[in-house]
N, C-alpha and C positions, 0 to 999 in steps of 0.2 A: 894395324901397323900405323896407320895416320893418327889414331888417338893417342898411341904411345909416343909418337914423335911429337905431337902437340904437347903432350904433358911434359916431356923432357925440355922442350923449349921455355915452357913457363918456369920450370924449376931453375934453369940457367939464368933466366931473367930475374927471378927472386934473389938468387945468389949473388948476381951482379949488382943488385940495389943494396945489399946489406953493408957495403963499405968495409973498412978494415980497422981493426984494433977494438973499437968501442961497439960494434954492432952485435947482432945476434949471432949465434953459431951458423957456420956456413951450411947450406942446404946439402943434403945427400944428392948424388948424381941421379937417383931415380926414386920416386915414392915406392913404398912397400904396402901392398894391399892390406887392409884391416880397418879398424875403427877410426873415424875421425871424431875426436872428442870436442864438443862445444860446451864451454863453461860459461855461465852467467847468472844473473839473479832471477827472481821469480817472474813468471809471466803473467801480467795483470789481467790477461783474458781468461784465466782459471785453468782448472785441471784439464789435461789435454788440450791445452791452449793452441792458438794459431801457430806459434813458433814450432811446437811439437808436430802438428799437422803438416807444416811445410817440410820439416825434416823427414817425417814419415814418407811424404810424396817423393822426396829426393832419393830416399832408400829404395822405394819401389822401383824408380827409374834404373838405379845401379844394379838392382836384382835382375831387371830385364834385360839390361846389357851385359850382365855377367862380368862385372869389373872386379868384384871381390872387396869393394869398399862399402862401408856402412857408417853413417853419421850417429852419433849418440849425444843426447842433451843431458848435461849435468846442471841442475838448479842449485845454486849455493843459498844458504839460509841467511837470515839476518837482514840488517839494514843495509843501504847502499855503502856506507862507510865500512861496515864488517865485510861486505863482499869484496870491496877493493882491498882490504888487508888480506883476506884469504887468497885472492888472485895473485897479489904481490908476493906473498909468502910461498906460495906454490911454485910460482915461475922462478923466483930467485933461488929456492932451495933445490928445485927439481923434484919435489916430493909428490907431485901430481903431473901426469902426462896430458897436457891440453894442447891441441892443435889450433882451435879457434876460440878466442875469447870475446864475450861481449862486454864491451868497455862503455861506461858512462862517457858522455862527450868531453866532460873535464879531465877525465884520466889519460886521455890519448897522449898528451905531451909527456907526462911522467913515465908511462910505460915505453914510449918511444925513446925518450932520452936515456933510460936505463938499459936499452937494448933488449927488452923482453918481448917486443913484437917487431916483425919485419917491415921494411919499406915495400911498397907495392907499386906496380906499374901505374903511372899517372892516369892512364885512359879508363881506370875503373870508375873515376869521377866523371861520367859524361854529363852532357849539357842538360839531360833530363833531371838530374838530381838538383833539388832546390837549393839555390845558390848560397843562402845563409848556412843552410844545413851542411853543404859540402865543405865549408870552412872548418868544421869541427873535425875533419878527418886528416887534417894536414898538420904538420909541425916541422919547423926548421926548413921550409921550402920543399918538404917531401910528403908524399901521401903514406899514411901508416894505417889506414882503416877505410871501411866502407860505411857509409850511413845505413842503418838497419831500420830502426823506428825512432822517430823524432818526438818532440814534446814542446809545448809552449804553454805559457800561463794564459789562462782564459777567465772570463767572468760569468759565473752562473748565476741566475737570479730566480726567485720564486715569483711567477706571474700572479698566482692566487694571493699572495700577500700584498703585492702592490695593488691589485684589484680591491682586496678586502680593507686595505688601509687607505683607501681614497686617493691613491696616486694616479694621476691621469694618464701618464705615459707607462704603458705596460709592455711595449715592444722596444726593447734596447739594442737589437741586432745591428743597428746601424752605427752603434758606438755611444758611449757616455763618458763624461770626464768625472773627475773626482769631486768638484763642486756640485755637479748634478746629483751624483751618488749620495753625497752627504746631505743634500736638501731632501732627497727621498727618504733617507733614514730618520731625519728630523719629523717629517710628516708621519712616518709610521710610528715613532715615539708618541705622537699626539694621539693616534688612533690605532693601537696595536692590534693586529690580528691575533686569532687564537694560537697560543703556543709561542708567540714571537717574543724574543728578548732584546736582541741588539741588531744593528744594521748588517753587519757582515763579519766573516770569520775567515782566517787564513792560517798558514802553517809557521808558527813562530816559536816552536820549541827549540832547545839548543841542538839543532842539527842541520843538515843541508837546507832544510826548508827555510830557516831564518836567513840564511845567505841568500837564498833565491829571492825571498821577498825584499830584502835590503838592497840587493843589486837593482831590482825592478824600480825601486824608490829612488836610488841614486841615480840611475841611468835617466829616469824621468825628470829629475830636478836639474841635471847637468848634461844637456845634449852632448854626445860625443865623448863623455867622460870614459877614460881608460884607467882602470885600477891597476893594470899592467901594460907594459909595452909589448912590442912584437917578440922580444926576446924573453919575455917573462918577468922582467924587473918592475918593481913598483913604480907607478907613473902618476899619481894624483897629488893634489895640493890640499892644504888644510882648508882653504876656502871652499873648494869643491866638496870636501868631506862634510864641511859644515852645512852646505846646502842639502847634501844627501841625507844627513841625519835629521834635519828639519822636516824633510818631506816624509821620512820613515815615521817620525814622531806623529805628524798630521794624520797619517794613515792608520796608526795604531792607537790613537788616543781613545780614552775610555768611553766617551759619549757614543762612538759609533762601532767599536770593536767588542765582539763577545769576550768576556774576560777569560774563558777557558782557552782561546786561541793562543795565548802566551805559552801554553803547555801542550799545544796540539801538533799532531803530524797530519799526513794525507788522510788516513782513515778516520781519525777523530773528527776532523773538519767536515768530511763527507757525511758522516753520521749526524753531526749537529745541524747541518743543512738540510739533510732529508727529513729530520724530525720537525723542520719548521722553526728552530730556534733563531735563524737569522734569514734575511731576505737576500743576502749576497754572499757569494763564496768565490774565492780565487783557488783555482785547481787546474789539473792537467786535462788533456782530451780524453783519456779513458774514462773520466767521471761522466762524460755525455751518455755513454751506453749504460753505465752502472746506475745513474740516477733515473734514467727512463725505465729502468726495470722496477723501481720503487715508486716513483710519483705518477700520477694519473695524467692523462692527456690534457694539455693546456696549462699545467702547473709550472712547468720548467722551461726557461729560456736561457740563452747563451749569447754572449757578445764578446767583442775584443776586450781585452783588459785595458782599463784607463791607463794612459801613459805607455810606458815601454814594458814589454813582456820579455822574460828570459827565455832562452832556447835550452831545451833539455834533449834527453833521448840517449839512445845506446848505438854504438858503432861495433862493426866486426873487424877483428884484426887476426892475422896469422901470427902465432907465437914463434919466438926465435928458436925454441926446442923442438918444434914440430918435425917429425920425420916423413911427413906427407904434405909438404908445403903446396905442392902444385895441386893436389886434390883438394886441400883445404881452401885454397883460392877459388876452385872451380865450385865448391860448395858455397862460399860467400857470394859469388856471382849469381847463383841460382837463388839464394835466400833474399838478395836485394834487387832481383830483376823485376821488370815491370809488373808481371802477374803476381809475384810474391807481394810486392808493395800494395797492389790493389787488395789482396787478401788481408794484409795487416790493416789497412784502413777500414775495410768492411768489418773487421772484427773489433774495432775500437781504438787501434793505435793510430798515431798520426804518420802517415806515409811520408817517405823522403823523396819520392819522384813526383814531379808535376803531372805526368801522364795518369797517375792514379786518381787525380782530382779532375782532370780536364778531358781525357781521352775515353769516350764511352765505349770504344771497341776493346779497351783493356779490361778484362774481366777475370774474376777469381774462379778458377775451375777445379781447385783442389776438392776432391769430392766430399770430404767431411768438414770442410772449412765453413760451416754455418756459424752465425752469430750466437747461437744458443748453446754452445757446447760447453759452457763453463757451469752448467748446473741449473740455470733458470729454466722455467717451464716453457717459455717462449720468449722471442726477441720482440721488444717493443720499441726499438730505436726507430725514430722517424727516418725515412730514406727518400732519396730523390728518384727521378724516373730511371736511372741507371743502376739503382740499388745502393748507392753510397749513403752513409750517413748525411742527413739532409743539410747539415751545416758546414759540411767539408769544404765545398768548393768556394762559398761566399764568406765564410769566417775563418776556418781553420787555415787554409792556404795562405790568405793574406797576412794572417797572424805569424805563421812561420817565416814568411818573407821579410817581415818587419821586426823580427825578434832580435835581441842582443845576446851576446855570448857573455858568460862569466870570464873572469880573467883566464888567459891562455898562458899557463905556465907549468913547468915541470915540478913546481912546489905548490901545486894547488892544494894539497892536503894541509900544508902549513897556512896558506891563505885562508882557507874556509874555517879552520880552528880558530884563527886569530880574529876573523871577522865576526864569527858567531859569538865568541867569548866576550869581546869588547862591547859589541852591540847589546849584549844581555843586560848591561847596566840601564838601558833605556827602559826596561820592564820591570825594574826593581822598585822598592818602596820610595827611595830618594833619588830619581834619576838625575844626572848632571845636566847642565845646560848643553846646547847644541855645540857651541865653539869648544867647551872644555871636552866633551866626549870626542869631538873631531880631532883635537889635539893628541888625545890619548891613542886614538885609532891610528893615526898617522904615524906616531912613534912606534907602535906595535907592528905595523905593516912594513915599515922600513927595516925592522929586525927580522921579519919573516921572509921578505922578498928582497934581499940585499942587492944593491948595484952590481 
């Protein structure tokens, strides 16, 4: 009886938060037992990855309690952009019944403004959630999601290449700036290790990877730069864009950048770096575990990204069409709780809770949640005394805290298409000057994000 009354109270609270007119459909008066369908992109921890394992653990709990509920994970194919289109289409048309959606952090304003996800009680974002990450769950002064797994740009480097190329400094974990990185690349060019081609690689193909790299360059060149204001409208100047373009050009000039980077995504750059074609790689946290399965001990290092790094990741939201919003929120609380976040960190994701990085008493007890479940023969990830990835507390957590967000706007799709397309000229055969490209970008962004 107490459990049913608690569930009813949550339903009423969710219904009260939906507003009137432009919000999601009103919640039913009580949840109906059945499947809680969770839809999102591929789990980078592999087949039967940690997301599925956490859902399986929740299902076992529901079975023991005899609730009649069961969660089911639906993984959507394709790139992040394709997954966004699939979710938008399904929720707008009602062609698929999803209760919980896994949203990229940049999608939250769009789905919230369209009434496709429900406002949630503000207390779901407690003080244990990393502050910068918590900001990705809000829109228009309301909470619409709960951070699930985070992401931030990091610098990976080949210690063996630095040693073999005569570079004196081979431990960059304390940080490195771009002039130092370029100096190391120059030194390696003079004495290239076996298989080495260029200094670094990153994701510059015409997709979200290019946007991320450009935002990092722009934010590094212009501290405090806001490409959009708090209402999602365009907010930069031509002078600021000019400085951003100049920084992006410097980072991607031919003497230091692997030529293939211009056409590469996460998978391609990961492969090029693992093969030793570059000494440096800009990538996400999941690459730490993946690369340690390939490279020998002592070959790989990781450091904060020079300059500013972009915040990524996925959040969980309750759909407006869900017929089980109270239970859906209960599932979200479980999947984003302290123990679950520790499980996500151990498996290779960036956790969204500070306790996962700092509280040794918080452990992952999900029976099958071992880091070797994605098919590797054994986990070779270096770990600290509490079993976390060795770099988590000293490098990953500070990187998350200092990361910048991409523009927060309900028109993010229009922004990133415009940004990616316009900056493509920088990688063509006859790239325009910084000021010319900045003026073109300014005019295009004003059309994409009108006042």
